[in-house]
FITOR-279568 format. One record per residue: residue number from 0; residue in one letter; x, y, z of N, C-alpha, C, O in turn. Coordinates in Angstrom, 2 decimals, padded with zeros to 5 digits. Atoms other than C-alpha are relative to their C-alpha. Example, Ala and Ser with C-alpha at 12.3 -4.5 7.8 and 13.67 -1.06 7.14 Angstrom:
2
<node><i>0</i><aa>a</aa><n_c1>000.89</n_c1><n_c2>-001.19</n_c2><n_c3>000.00</n_c3><ca_c1>012.30</ca_c1><ca_c2>-004.50</ca_c2><ca_c3>007.80</ca_c3><c_c1>000.90</c_c1><c_c2>001.20</c_c2><c_c3>000.00</c_c3><o_c1>001.94</o_c1><o_c2>001.18</o_c2><o_c3>000.66</o_c3></node>
<node><i>1</i><aa>s</aa><n_c1>-000.82</n_c1><n_c2>-001.19</n_c2><n_c3>-000.06</n_c3><ca_c1>013.67</ca_c1><ca_c2>-001.06</ca_c2><ca_c3>007.14</ca_c3><c_c1>-000.77</c_c1><c_c2>001.09</c_c2><c_c3>000.73</c_c3><o_c1>-000.26</o_c1><o_c2>002.20</o_c2><o_c3>000.90</o_c3></node>
REM end
This chain:
70
<node><i>0</i><aa>x</aa><n_c1>000.69</n_c1><n_c2>-000.72</n_c2><n_c3>000.13</n_c3><ca_c1>-000.02</ca_c1><ca_c2>-000.38</ca_c2><ca_c3>-000.34</ca_c3><c_c1>000.62</c_c1><c_c2>001.34</c_c2><c_c3>000.07</c_c3><o_c1>001.51</o_c1><o_c2>001.49</o_c2><o_c3>000.90</o_c3></node>
<node><i>1</i><aa>x</aa><n_c1>-001.29</n_c1><n_c2>-001.38</n_c2><n_c3>000.06</n_c3><ca_c1>001.60</ca_c1><ca_c2>003.20</ca_c2><ca_c3>-000.96</ca_c3><c_c1>-000.67</c_c1><c_c2>001.22</c_c2><c_c3>000.89</c_c3><o_c1>-001.45</o_c1><o_c2>001.01</o_c2><o_c3>001.82</o_c3></node>
<node><i>2</i><aa>x</aa><n_c1>000.44</n_c1><n_c2>-001.29</n_c2><n_c3>-001.04</n_c3><ca_c1>000.82</ca_c1><ca_c2>006.71</ca_c2><ca_c3>000.65</ca_c3><c_c1>-001.34</c_c1><c_c2>000.71</c_c2><c_c3>-000.83</c_c3><o_c1>-002.04</o_c1><o_c2>001.59</o_c2><o_c3>-000.34</o_c3></node>
<node><i>3</i><aa>x</aa><n_c1>000.99</n_c1><n_c2>-000.98</n_c2><n_c3>000.71</n_c3><ca_c1>-001.72</ca_c1><ca_c2>007.75</ca_c2><ca_c3>-002.38</ca_c3><c_c1>-001.19</c_c1><c_c2>-001.19</c_c2><c_c3>000.12</c_c3><o_c1>-002.02</o_c1><o_c2>-001.15</o_c2><o_c3>-000.79</o_c3></node>
<node><i>4</i><aa>x</aa><n_c1>000.61</n_c1><n_c2>001.00</n_c2><n_c3>-000.08</n_c3><ca_c1>-003.66</ca_c1><ca_c2>004.82</ca_c2><ca_c3>-001.47</ca_c3><c_c1>-000.97</c_c1><c_c2>-000.29</c_c2><c_c3>001.55</c_c3><o_c1>-002.06</o_c1><o_c2>-000.87</o_c2><o_c3>001.65</o_c3></node>
<node><i>5</i><aa>x</aa><n_c1>-000.75</n_c1><n_c2>-000.04</n_c2><n_c3>-001.01</n_c3><ca_c1>-003.09</ca_c1><ca_c2>005.15</ca_c2><ca_c3>002.12</ca_c3><c_c1>-001.11</c_c1><c_c2>001.21</c_c2><c_c3>000.28</c_c3><o_c1>-002.22</o_c1><o_c2>000.87</o_c2><o_c3>000.69</o_c3></node>
<node><i>6</i><aa>x</aa><n_c1>001.14</n_c1><n_c2>-001.24</n_c2><n_c3>-000.16</n_c3><ca_c1>-005.05</ca_c1><ca_c2>008.95</ca_c2><ca_c3>002.35</ca_c3><c_c1>-001.34</c_c1><c_c2>-000.06</c_c2><c_c3>-000.96</c_c3><o_c1>-002.18</o_c1><o_c2>000.84</o_c2><o_c3>-001.03</o_c3></node>
<node><i>7</i><aa>x</aa><n_c1>001.57</n_c1><n_c2>000.29</n_c2><n_c3>000.29</n_c3><ca_c1>-007.97</ca_c1><ca_c2>007.57</ca_c2><ca_c3>000.50</ca_c3><c_c1>-001.58</c_c1><c_c2>-000.83</c_c2><c_c3>000.61</c_c3><o_c1>-002.79</o_c1><o_c2>-001.00</o_c2><o_c3>000.41</o_c3></node>
<node><i>8</i><aa>x</aa><n_c1>001.22</n_c1><n_c2>000.10</n_c2><n_c3>-000.50</n_c3><ca_c1>-009.01</ca_c1><ca_c2>006.15</ca_c2><ca_c3>002.94</ca_c3><c_c1>-000.56</c_c1><c_c2>000.93</c_c2><c_c3>000.72</c_c3><o_c1>-000.36</o_c1><o_c2>002.14</o_c2><o_c3>000.81</o_c3></node>
<node><i>9</i><aa>x</aa><n_c1>000.76</n_c1><n_c2>-001.24</n_c2><n_c3>-000.71</n_c3><ca_c1>-011.85</ca_c1><ca_c2>006.85</ca_c2><ca_c3>005.41</ca_c3><c_c1>001.75</c_c1><c_c2>000.51</c_c2><c_c3>000.87</c_c3><o_c1>002.96</o_c1><o_c2>000.46</o_c2><o_c3>000.63</o_c3></node>
<node><i>10</i><aa>x</aa><n_c1>-000.60</n_c1><n_c2>-000.53</n_c2><n_c3>-001.00</n_c3><ca_c1>-010.39</ca_c1><ca_c2>008.33</ca_c2><ca_c3>008.28</ca_c3><c_c1>000.14</c_c1><c_c2>-001.67</c_c2><c_c3>001.20</c_c3><o_c1>001.12</o_c1><o_c2>-002.37</o_c2><o_c3>001.44</o_c3></node>
<node><i>11</i><aa>x</aa><n_c1>000.36</n_c1><n_c2>001.01</n_c2><n_c3>-000.83</n_c3><ca_c1>-011.81</ca_c1><ca_c2>005.58</ca_c2><ca_c3>010.73</ca_c3><c_c1>000.86</c_c1><c_c2>-001.22</c_c2><c_c3>-000.79</c_c3><o_c1>001.24</o_c1><o_c2>-002.10</o_c2><o_c3>-000.02</o_c3></node>
<node><i>12</i><aa>x</aa><n_c1>-000.88</n_c1><n_c2>001.33</n_c2><n_c3>000.40</n_c3><ca_c1>-009.74</ca_c1><ca_c2>002.86</ca_c2><ca_c3>008.22</ca_c3><c_c1>001.64</c_c1><c_c2>000.65</c_c2><c_c3>000.50</c_c3><o_c1>002.45</o_c1><o_c2>-000.08</o_c2><o_c3>001.07</o_c3></node>
<node><i>13</i><aa>x</aa><n_c1>-001.11</n_c1><n_c2>-000.91</n_c2><n_c3>-000.44</n_c3><ca_c1>-006.78</ca_c1><ca_c2>005.46</ca_c2><ca_c3>008.92</ca_c3><c_c1>000.45</c_c1><c_c2>-000.34</c_c2><c_c3>001.49</c_c3><o_c1>001.55</o_c1><o_c2>-000.66</o_c2><o_c3>001.95</o_c3></node>
<node><i>14</i><aa>x</aa><n_c1>-000.96</n_c1><n_c2>000.83</n_c2><n_c3>-001.46</n_c3><ca_c1>-006.85</ca_c1><ca_c2>004.49</ca_c2><ca_c3>012.55</ca_c3><c_c1>000.00</c_c1><c_c2>-001.02</c_c2><c_c3>-000.05</c_c3><o_c1>000.56</o_c1><o_c2>-001.63</o_c2><o_c3>000.87</o_c3></node>
<node><i>15</i><aa>x</aa><n_c1>-000.40</n_c1><n_c2>001.36</n_c2><n_c3>-000.93</n_c3><ca_c1>-007.08</ca_c1><ca_c2>001.38</ca_c2><ca_c3>012.34</ca_c3><c_c1>001.16</c_c1><c_c2>-000.20</c_c2><c_c3>-000.46</c_c3><o_c1>001.89</o_c1><o_c2>-000.89</o_c2><o_c3>000.25</o_c3></node>
<node><i>16</i><aa>x</aa><n_c1>-001.22</n_c1><n_c2>000.16</n_c2><n_c3>000.31</n_c3><ca_c1>-004.21</ca_c1><ca_c2>001.46</ca_c2><ca_c3>010.42</ca_c3><c_c1>001.05</c_c1><c_c2>000.82</c_c2><c_c3>000.93</c_c3><o_c1>002.08</o_c1><o_c2>000.34</o_c2><o_c3>001.42</o_c3></node>
<node><i>17</i><aa>x</aa><n_c1>-001.21</n_c1><n_c2>-000.48</n_c2><n_c3>-001.35</n_c3><ca_c1>-002.14</ca_c1><ca_c2>003.30</ca_c2><ca_c3>012.76</ca_c3><c_c1>000.29</c_c1><c_c2>-000.16</c_c2><c_c3>001.32</c_c3><o_c1>001.32</o_c1><o_c2>000.10</o_c2><o_c3>001.94</o_c3></node>
<node><i>18</i><aa>x</aa><n_c1>-000.75</n_c1><n_c2>001.07</n_c2><n_c3>-000.45</n_c3><ca_c1>-002.86</ca_c1><ca_c2>001.29</ca_c2><ca_c3>015.13</ca_c3><c_c1>000.87</c_c1><c_c2>-001.31</c_c2><c_c3>-000.26</c_c3><o_c1>001.95</o_c1><o_c2>-001.53</o_c2><o_c3>000.30</o_c3></node>
<node><i>19</i><aa>x</aa><n_c1>-000.22</n_c1><n_c2>001.10</n_c2><n_c3>000.38</n_c3><ca_c1>-002.28</ca_c1><ca_c2>-001.85</ca_c2><ca_c3>013.69</ca_c3><c_c1>002.30</c_c1><c_c2>000.15</c_c2><c_c3>000.15</c_c3><o_c1>003.10</o_c1><o_c2>-000.61</o_c2><o_c3>000.70</o_c3></node>
<node><i>20</i><aa>x</aa><n_c1>-001.23</n_c1><n_c2>-000.05</n_c2><n_c3>-000.25</n_c3><ca_c1>001.49</ca_c1><ca_c2>-000.09</ca_c2><ca_c3>013.16</ca_c3><c_c1>-000.01</c_c1><c_c2>000.35</c_c2><c_c3>000.94</c_c3><o_c1>001.21</o_c1><o_c2>000.20</o_c2><o_c3>000.97</o_c3></node>
<node><i>21</i><aa>x</aa><n_c1>-000.62</n_c1><n_c2>-000.94</n_c2><n_c3>-001.80</n_c3><ca_c1>001.91</ca_c1><ca_c2>001.54</ca_c2><ca_c3>016.72</ca_c3><c_c1>000.00</c_c1><c_c2>-001.84</c_c2><c_c3>000.93</c_c3><o_c1>001.09</o_c1><o_c2>-002.14</o_c2><o_c3>001.42</o_c3></node>
<node><i>22</i><aa>x</aa><n_c1>000.00</n_c1><n_c2>001.33</n_c2><n_c3>000.16</n_c3><ca_c1>000.86</ca_c1><ca_c2>-002.58</ca_c2><ca_c3>017.66</ca_c3><c_c1>001.67</c_c1><c_c2>-000.92</c_c2><c_c3>000.18</c_c3><o_c1>002.43</o_c1><o_c2>-001.39</o_c2><o_c3>001.03</o_c3></node>
<node><i>23</i><aa>x</aa><n_c1>-001.29</n_c1><n_c2>000.51</n_c2><n_c3>000.45</n_c3><ca_c1>003.58</ca_c1><ca_c2>-003.74</ca_c2><ca_c3>015.38</ca_c3><c_c1>001.26</c_c1><c_c2>000.60</c_c2><c_c3>000.57</c_c3><o_c1>001.99</o_c1><o_c2>-000.33</o_c2><o_c3>000.92</o_c3></node>
<node><i>24</i><aa>x</aa><n_c1>-000.20</n_c1><n_c2>000.00</n_c2><n_c3>-000.45</n_c3><ca_c1>005.74</ca_c1><ca_c2>-001.67</ca_c2><ca_c3>016.69</ca_c3><c_c1>000.70</c_c1><c_c2>000.26</c_c2><c_c3>001.62</c_c3><o_c1>001.76</o_c1><o_c2>000.62</o_c2><o_c3>002.12</o_c3></node>
<node><i>25</i><aa>x</aa><n_c1>-000.79</n_c1><n_c2>000.13</n_c2><n_c3>-001.61</n_c3><ca_c1>005.95</ca_c1><ca_c2>-001.94</ca_c2><ca_c3>020.30</ca_c3><c_c1>-000.31</c_c1><c_c2>-001.61</c_c2><c_c3>000.24</c_c3><o_c1>-000.43</o_c1><o_c2>-001.92</o_c2><o_c3>001.42</o_c3></node>
<node><i>26</i><aa>x</aa><n_c1>-000.15</n_c1><n_c2>001.06</n_c2><n_c3>-000.29</n_c3><ca_c1>005.58</ca_c1><ca_c2>-006.02</ca_c2><ca_c3>019.55</ca_c3><c_c1>001.20</c_c1><c_c2>000.26</c_c2><c_c3>000.22</c_c3><o_c1>001.77</o_c1><o_c2>000.15</o_c2><o_c3>001.30</o_c3></node>
<node><i>27</i><aa>x</aa><n_c1>-001.89</n_c1><n_c2>-000.80</n_c2><n_c3>000.36</n_c3><ca_c1>009.13</ca_c1><ca_c2>-004.60</ca_c2><ca_c3>018.40</ca_c3><c_c1>000.97</c_c1><c_c2>000.07</c_c2><c_c3>000.63</c_c3><o_c1>001.96</o_c1><o_c2>-000.65</o_c2><o_c3>000.77</o_c3></node>
<node><i>28</i><aa>x</aa><n_c1>-000.49</n_c1><n_c2>-000.50</n_c2><n_c3>-001.24</n_c3><ca_c1>010.09</ca_c1><ca_c2>-002.67</ca_c2><ca_c3>020.85</ca_c3><c_c1>001.01</c_c1><c_c2>-001.15</c_c2><c_c3>001.05</c_c3><o_c1>002.19</o_c1><o_c2>-001.09</o_c2><o_c3>001.41</o_c3></node>
<node><i>29</i><aa>x</aa><n_c1>000.56</n_c1><n_c2>001.53</n_c2><n_c3>-001.29</n_c3><ca_c1>009.32</ca_c1><ca_c2>-006.46</ca_c2><ca_c3>023.44</ca_c3><c_c1>001.16</c_c1><c_c2>-000.29</c_c2><c_c3>000.16</c_c3><o_c1>001.82</o_c1><o_c2>-000.23</o_c2><o_c3>001.20</o_c3></node>
<node><i>30</i><aa>x</aa><n_c1>-000.89</n_c1><n_c2>000.49</n_c2><n_c3>000.52</n_c3><ca_c1>011.82</ca_c1><ca_c2>-007.72</ca_c2><ca_c3>021.55</ca_c3><c_c1>001.80</c_c1><c_c2>000.04</c_c2><c_c3>-000.04</c_c3><o_c1>002.68</o_c1><o_c2>-000.78</o_c2><o_c3>000.21</o_c3></node>
<node><i>31</i><aa>x</aa><n_c1>-000.98</n_c1><n_c2>-000.30</n_c2><n_c3>-000.13</n_c3><ca_c1>014.57</ca_c1><ca_c2>-005.47</ca_c2><ca_c3>021.02</ca_c3><c_c1>-000.03</c_c1><c_c2>001.60</c_c2><c_c3>000.47</c_c3><o_c1>-000.24</o_c1><o_c2>002.68</o_c2><o_c3>-000.09</o_c3></node>
<node><i>32</i><aa>x</aa><n_c1>000.15</n_c1><n_c2>-000.90</n_c2><n_c3>-001.05</n_c3><ca_c1>014.74</ca_c1><ca_c2>-003.44</ca_c2><ca_c3>023.98</ca_c3><c_c1>001.08</c_c1><c_c2>001.47</c_c2><c_c3>-000.40</c_c3><o_c1>002.12</o_c1><o_c2>001.29</o_c2><o_c3>-001.05</o_c3></node>
<node><i>33</i><aa>x</aa><n_c1>-000.19</n_c1><n_c2>-001.12</n_c2><n_c3>000.06</n_c3><ca_c1>015.63</ca_c1><ca_c2>000.49</ca_c2><ca_c3>023.97</ca_c3><c_c1>002.40</c_c1><c_c2>-000.06</c_c2><c_c3>000.82</c_c3><o_c1>002.81</o_c1><o_c2>-000.47</o_c2><o_c3>001.91</o_c3></node>
<node><i>34</i><aa>x</aa><n_c1>-001.16</n_c1><n_c2>000.35</n_c2><n_c3>-000.36</n_c3><ca_c1>019.92</ca_c1><ca_c2>000.62</ca_c2><ca_c3>024.09</ca_c3><c_c1>-000.62</c_c1><c_c2>001.07</c_c2><c_c3>001.09</c_c3><o_c1>-001.76</o_c1><o_c2>001.54</o_c2><o_c3>001.11</o_c3></node>
<node><i>35</i><aa>x</aa><n_c1>000.33</n_c1><n_c2>-000.67</n_c2><n_c3>-001.25</n_c3><ca_c1>020.08</ca_c1><ca_c2>002.59</ca_c2><ca_c3>027.31</ca_c3><c_c1>001.09</c_c1><c_c2>001.84</c_c2><c_c3>-000.85</c_c3><o_c1>000.73</o_c1><o_c2>002.85</o_c2><o_c3>-000.24</o_c3></node>
<node><i>36</i><aa>x</aa><n_c1>000.10</n_c1><n_c2>-001.39</n_c2><n_c3>000.99</n_c3><ca_c1>021.71</ca_c1><ca_c2>005.99</ca_c2><ca_c3>024.79</ca_c3><c_c1>-001.09</c_c1><c_c2>000.36</c_c2><c_c3>-000.33</c_c3><o_c1>-001.40</o_c1><o_c2>001.54</o_c2><o_c3>-000.18</o_c3></node>
<node><i>37</i><aa>x</aa><n_c1>001.60</n_c1><n_c2>-000.25</n_c2><n_c3>000.38</n_c3><ca_c1>018.33</ca_c1><ca_c2>005.87</ca_c2><ca_c3>023.64</ca_c3><c_c1>-000.78</c_c1><c_c2>000.20</c_c2><c_c3>001.08</c_c3><o_c1>-001.60</o_c1><o_c2>001.12</o_c2><o_c3>001.09</o_c3></node>
<node><i>38</i><aa>x</aa><n_c1>000.32</n_c1><n_c2>-000.85</n_c2><n_c3>-001.24</n_c3><ca_c1>017.37</ca_c1><ca_c2>006.19</ca_c2><ca_c3>026.88</ca_c3><c_c1>-000.49</c_c1><c_c2>000.48</c_c2><c_c3>000.67</c_c3><o_c1>-001.64</o_c1><o_c2>000.42</o_c2><o_c3>001.08</o_c3></node>
<node><i>39</i><aa>x</aa><n_c1>-000.43</n_c1><n_c2>-001.07</n_c2><n_c3>000.22</n_c3><ca_c1>018.83</ca_c1><ca_c2>008.83</ca_c2><ca_c3>027.76</ca_c3><c_c1>-000.12</c_c1><c_c2>000.69</c_c2><c_c3>-001.04</c_c3><o_c1>-001.04</o_c1><o_c2>001.43</o_c2><o_c3>-000.68</o_c3></node>
<node><i>40</i><aa>x</aa><n_c1>000.45</n_c1><n_c2>-000.92</n_c2><n_c3>001.19</n_c3><ca_c1>018.42</ca_c1><ca_c2>010.65</ca_c2><ca_c3>024.83</ca_c3><c_c1>-001.92</c_c1><c_c2>000.28</c_c2><c_c3>000.49</c_c3><o_c1>-002.50</o_c1><o_c2>001.36</o_c2><o_c3>000.36</o_c3></node>
<node><i>41</i><aa>x</aa><n_c1>001.78</n_c1><n_c2>000.42</n_c2><n_c3>000.34</n_c3><ca_c1>014.23</ca_c1><ca_c2>009.54</ca_c2><ca_c3>025.40</ca_c3><c_c1>-000.11</c_c1><c_c2>001.57</c_c2><c_c3>001.29</c_c3><o_c1>-000.50</o_c1><o_c2>002.71</o_c2><o_c3>001.01</o_c3></node>
<node><i>42</i><aa>x</aa><n_c1>-000.15</n_c1><n_c2>-000.89</n_c2><n_c3>-001.35</n_c3><ca_c1>014.70</ca_c1><ca_c2>011.55</ca_c2><ca_c3>029.22</ca_c3><c_c1>000.67</c_c1><c_c2>001.51</c_c2><c_c3>-000.25</c_c3><o_c1>000.35</o_c1><o_c2>002.46</o_c2><o_c3>000.47</o_c3></node>
<node><i>43</i><aa>x</aa><n_c1>-000.93</n_c1><n_c2>-001.49</n_c2><n_c3>-000.19</n_c3><ca_c1>017.04</ca_c1><ca_c2>014.64</ca_c2><ca_c3>028.32</ca_c3><c_c1>-001.13</c_c1><c_c2>000.85</c_c2><c_c3>-001.10</c_c3><o_c1>-001.27</o_c1><o_c2>002.07</o_c2><o_c3>-001.20</o_c3></node>
<node><i>44</i><aa>x</aa><n_c1>001.12</n_c1><n_c2>-000.84</n_c2><n_c3>000.70</n_c3><ca_c1>013.90</ca_c1><ca_c2>014.99</ca_c2><ca_c3>025.55</ca_c3><c_c1>-001.23</c_c1><c_c2>000.19</c_c2><c_c3>000.56</c_c3><o_c1>-001.92</o_c1><o_c2>001.09</o_c2><o_c3>000.08</o_c3></node>
<node><i>45</i><aa>x</aa><n_c1>000.72</n_c1><n_c2>-000.79</n_c2><n_c3>-001.17</n_c3><ca_c1>011.41</ca_c1><ca_c2>015.18</ca_c2><ca_c3>028.40</ca_c3><c_c1>-000.27</c_c1><c_c2>000.88</c_c2><c_c3>000.49</c_c3><o_c1>-001.13</o_c1><o_c2>001.71</o_c2><o_c3>000.22</o_c3></node>
<node><i>46</i><aa>x</aa><n_c1>-001.05</n_c1><n_c2>-000.85</n_c2><n_c3>000.02</n_c3><ca_c1>013.28</ca_c1><ca_c2>016.80</ca_c2><ca_c3>030.12</ca_c3><c_c1>-000.53</c_c1><c_c2>001.65</c_c2><c_c3>-000.24</c_c3><o_c1>-001.02</o_c1><o_c2>002.52</o_c2><o_c3>000.48</o_c3></node>
<node><i>47</i><aa>x</aa><n_c1>000.22</n_c1><n_c2>-001.08</n_c2><n_c3>001.09</n_c3><ca_c1>012.82</ca_c1><ca_c2>019.45</ca_c2><ca_c3>027.80</ca_c3><c_c1>-001.11</c_c1><c_c2>000.83</c_c2><c_c3>-000.44</c_c3><o_c1>-001.30</o_c1><o_c2>002.05</o_c2><o_c3>-000.43</o_c3></node>
<node><i>48</i><aa>x</aa><n_c1>000.85</n_c1><n_c2>-000.08</n_c2><n_c3>000.17</n_c3><ca_c1>010.09</ca_c1><ca_c2>019.23</ca_c2><ca_c3>026.76</ca_c3><c_c1>-001.17</c_c1><c_c2>000.92</c_c2><c_c3>001.47</c_c3><o_c1>-001.79</o_c1><o_c2>001.98</o_c2><o_c3>001.39</o_c3></node>
<node><i>49</i><aa>x</aa><n_c1>000.56</n_c1><n_c2>-000.84</n_c2><n_c3>-000.99</n_c3><ca_c1>008.50</ca_c1><ca_c2>019.91</ca_c2><ca_c3>030.54</ca_c3><c_c1>000.51</c_c1><c_c2>001.71</c_c2><c_c3>000.47</c_c3><o_c1>-000.26</o_c1><o_c2>002.66</o_c2><o_c3>000.66</o_c3></node>
<node><i>50</i><aa>x</aa><n_c1>-000.90</n_c1><n_c2>-001.63</n_c2><n_c3>000.00</n_c3><ca_c1>011.22</ca_c1><ca_c2>023.25</ca_c2><ca_c3>031.11</ca_c3><c_c1>-000.78</c_c1><c_c2>001.23</c_c2><c_c3>-001.13</c_c3><o_c1>-000.76</o_c1><o_c2>002.45</o_c2><o_c3>-001.01</o_c3></node>
<node><i>51</i><aa>x</aa><n_c1>000.21</n_c1><n_c2>-001.14</n_c2><n_c3>001.47</n_c3><ca_c1>009.64</ca_c1><ca_c2>024.86</ca_c2><ca_c3>027.54</ca_c3><c_c1>-001.40</c_c1><c_c2>-001.10</c_c2><c_c3>-000.48</c_c3><o_c1>-001.32</o_c1><o_c2>-002.00</o_c2><o_c3>-001.32</o_c3></node>
<node><i>52</i><aa>x</aa><n_c1>001.13</n_c1><n_c2>000.64</n_c2><n_c3>000.29</n_c3><ca_c1>006.08</ca_c1><ca_c2>023.45</ca_c2><ca_c3>027.43</ca_c3><c_c1>-000.60</c_c1><c_c2>000.72</c_c2><c_c3>-001.26</c_c3><o_c1>-001.48</o_c1><o_c2>000.03</o_c2><o_c3>-001.77</o_c3></node>
<node><i>53</i><aa>x</aa><n_c1>000.47</n_c1><n_c2>-000.55</n_c2><n_c3>001.10</n_c3><ca_c1>005.28</ca_c1><ca_c2>026.27</ca_c2><ca_c3>024.23</ca_c3><c_c1>000.61</c_c1><c_c2>-000.93</c_c2><c_c3>-001.02</c_c3><o_c1>000.09</o_c1><o_c2>-000.82</o_c2><o_c3>-002.13</o_c3></node>
<node><i>54</i><aa>x</aa><n_c1>-000.32</n_c1><n_c2>000.39</n_c2><n_c3>000.67</n_c3><ca_c1>007.50</ca_c1><ca_c2>023.75</ca_c2><ca_c3>022.65</ca_c3><c_c1>-001.17</c_c1><c_c2>-001.08</c_c2><c_c3>-001.10</c_c3><o_c1>-001.29</o_c1><o_c2>-001.21</o_c2><o_c3>-002.32</o_c3></node>
<node><i>55</i><aa>x</aa><n_c1>000.26</n_c1><n_c2>000.94</n_c2><n_c3>000.22</n_c3><ca_c1>005.50</ca_c1><ca_c2>021.24</ca_c2><ca_c3>022.30</ca_c3><c_c1>-001.85</c_c1><c_c2>000.81</c_c2><c_c3>-001.02</c_c3><o_c1>-002.52</o_c1><o_c2>000.11</o_c2><o_c3>-001.78</o_c3></node>
<node><i>56</i><aa>x</aa><n_c1>000.71</n_c1><n_c2>-000.04</n_c2><n_c3>001.31</n_c3><ca_c1>002.67</ca_c1><ca_c2>023.39</ca_c2><ca_c3>020.28</ca_c3><c_c1>-000.09</c_c1><c_c2>000.78</c_c2><c_c3>-001.23</c_c3><o_c1>-000.95</o_c1><o_c2>001.51</o_c2><o_c3>-001.73</o_c3></node>
<node><i>57</i><aa>x</aa><n_c1>-000.42</n_c1><n_c2>-000.54</n_c2><n_c3>001.31</n_c3><ca_c1>004.41</ca_c1><ca_c2>024.25</ca_c2><ca_c3>017.33</ca_c3><c_c1>-000.79</c_c1><c_c2>-001.30</c_c2><c_c3>-001.24</c_c3><o_c1>-000.81</o_c1><o_c2>-001.15</o_c2><o_c3>-002.46</o_c3></node>
<node><i>58</i><aa>x</aa><n_c1>001.38</n_c1><n_c2>001.13</n_c2><n_c3>000.40</n_c3><ca_c1>001.96</ca_c1><ca_c2>021.26</ca_c2><ca_c3>016.05</ca_c3><c_c1>-001.00</c_c1><c_c2>000.88</c_c2><c_c3>-000.66</c_c3><o_c1>-001.06</o_c1><o_c2>000.90</o_c2><o_c3>-001.89</o_c3></node>
<node><i>59</i><aa>x</aa><n_c1>000.67</n_c1><n_c2>-000.36</n_c2><n_c3>000.38</n_c3><ca_c1>-000.82</ca_c1><ca_c2>023.53</ca_c2><ca_c3>016.06</ca_c3><c_c1>000.72</c_c1><c_c2>001.54</c_c2><c_c3>-000.87</c_c3><o_c1>000.45</o_c1><o_c2>002.05</o_c2><o_c3>-001.96</o_c3></node>
<node><i>60</i><aa>x</aa><n_c1>-000.46</n_c1><n_c2>-001.01</n_c2><n_c3>002.06</n_c3><ca_c1>001.12</ca_c1><ca_c2>026.37</ca_c2><ca_c3>013.96</ca_c3><c_c1>000.15</c_c1><c_c2>-000.26</c_c2><c_c3>-000.59</c_c3><o_c1>-000.18</o_c1><o_c2>000.50</o_c2><o_c3>-001.50</o_c3></node>
<node><i>61</i><aa>x</aa><n_c1>-000.74</n_c1><n_c2>000.25</n_c2><n_c3>001.10</n_c3><ca_c1>002.79</ca_c1><ca_c2>024.36</ca_c2><ca_c3>011.72</ca_c3><c_c1>-001.91</c_c1><c_c2>000.10</c_c2><c_c3>-000.64</c_c3><o_c1>-002.07</o_c1><o_c2>000.58</o_c2><o_c3>-001.76</o_c3></node>
<node><i>62</i><aa>x</aa><n_c1>001.41</n_c1><n_c2>001.06</n_c2><n_c3>000.66</n_c3><ca_c1>-001.56</ca_c1><ca_c2>023.01</ca_c2><ca_c3>011.09</ca_c3><c_c1>-000.71</c_c1><c_c2>001.33</c_c2><c_c3>-000.16</c_c3><o_c1>-001.49</o_c1><o_c2>001.65</o_c2><o_c3>-001.05</o_c3></node>
<node><i>63</i><aa>x</aa><n_c1>000.47</n_c1><n_c2>-001.76</n_c2><n_c3>001.09</n_c3><ca_c1>-002.23</ca_c1><ca_c2>026.95</ca_c2><ca_c3>011.06</ca_c3><c_c1>000.30</c_c1><c_c2>000.64</c_c2><c_c3>-000.92</c_c3><o_c1>-000.51</o_c1><o_c2>001.40</o_c2><o_c3>-001.45</o_c3></node>
<node><i>64</i><aa>x</aa><n_c1>-001.07</n_c1><n_c2>-000.26</n_c2><n_c3>000.91</n_c3><ca_c1>000.43</ca_c1><ca_c2>027.73</ca_c2><ca_c3>008.78</ca_c3><c_c1>-001.04</c_c1><c_c2>000.02</c_c2><c_c3>-001.66</c_c3><o_c1>-001.51</o_c1><o_c2>000.80</o_c2><o_c3>-002.48</o_c3></node>
<node><i>65</i><aa>x</aa><n_c1>000.09</n_c1><n_c2>000.92</n_c2><n_c3>001.03</n_c3><ca_c1>-000.51</ca_c1><ca_c2>024.73</ca_c2><ca_c3>006.57</ca_c3><c_c1>-001.80</c_c1><c_c2>000.42</c_c2><c_c3>-000.28</c_c3><o_c1>-002.40</o_c1><o_c2>000.30</o_c2><o_c3>-001.35</o_c3></node>
<node><i>66</i><aa>x</aa><n_c1>001.49</n_c1><n_c2>-000.21</n_c2><n_c3>000.32</n_c3><ca_c1>-004.26</ca_c1><ca_c2>025.76</ca_c2><ca_c3>007.02</ca_c3><c_c1>-000.77</c_c1><c_c2>001.19</c_c2><c_c3>-000.28</c_c3><o_c1>-001.99</o_c1><o_c2>001.19</o_c2><o_c3>-000.44</o_c3></node>
<node><i>67</i><aa>x</aa><n_c1>-000.18</n_c1><n_c2>-001.27</n_c2><n_c3>001.22</n_c3><ca_c1>-003.75</ca_c1><ca_c2>029.71</ca_c2><ca_c3>005.45</ca_c3><c_c1>000.28</c_c1><c_c2>000.03</c_c2><c_c3>-001.41</c_c3><o_c1>-000.04</o_c1><o_c2>000.73</o_c2><o_c3>-002.36</o_c3></node>
<node><i>68</i><aa>x</aa><n_c1>-000.04</n_c1><n_c2>000.25</n_c2><n_c3>001.48</n_c3><ca_c1>-002.47</ca_c1><ca_c2>028.15</ca_c2><ca_c3>002.86</ca_c3><c_c1>-000.81</c_c1><c_c2>-000.55</c_c2><c_c3>-001.27</c_c3><o_c1>-000.54</o_c1><o_c2>-000.56</o_c2><o_c3>-002.47</o_c3></node>
<node><i>69</i><aa>x</aa><n_c1>001.16</n_c1><n_c2>000.78</n_c2><n_c3>001.38</n_c3><ca_c1>-005.55</ca_c1><ca_c2>026.38</ca_c2><ca_c3>000.96</ca_c3><c_c1>-000.52</c_c1><c_c2>000.82</c_c2><c_c3>000.41</c_c3><o_c1>-001.64</o_c1><o_c2>001.11</o_c2><o_c3>-000.01</o_c3></node>
REM end
């Protein structure tokens, strides 16, 4: 399935697809645990996001810009 086929699916179908993909990632992660380096990087990013929550608002800003271009 390519991207153009995916975007033609209904919202509900895409949610099911994303859920299936996420479940497969979770299953693979259980087989291959994160390295200490990746855990430290994840912790660093969590701390940075907690210190500057405005960073989390970037997605909303991007969506507004995208909407204005339409």
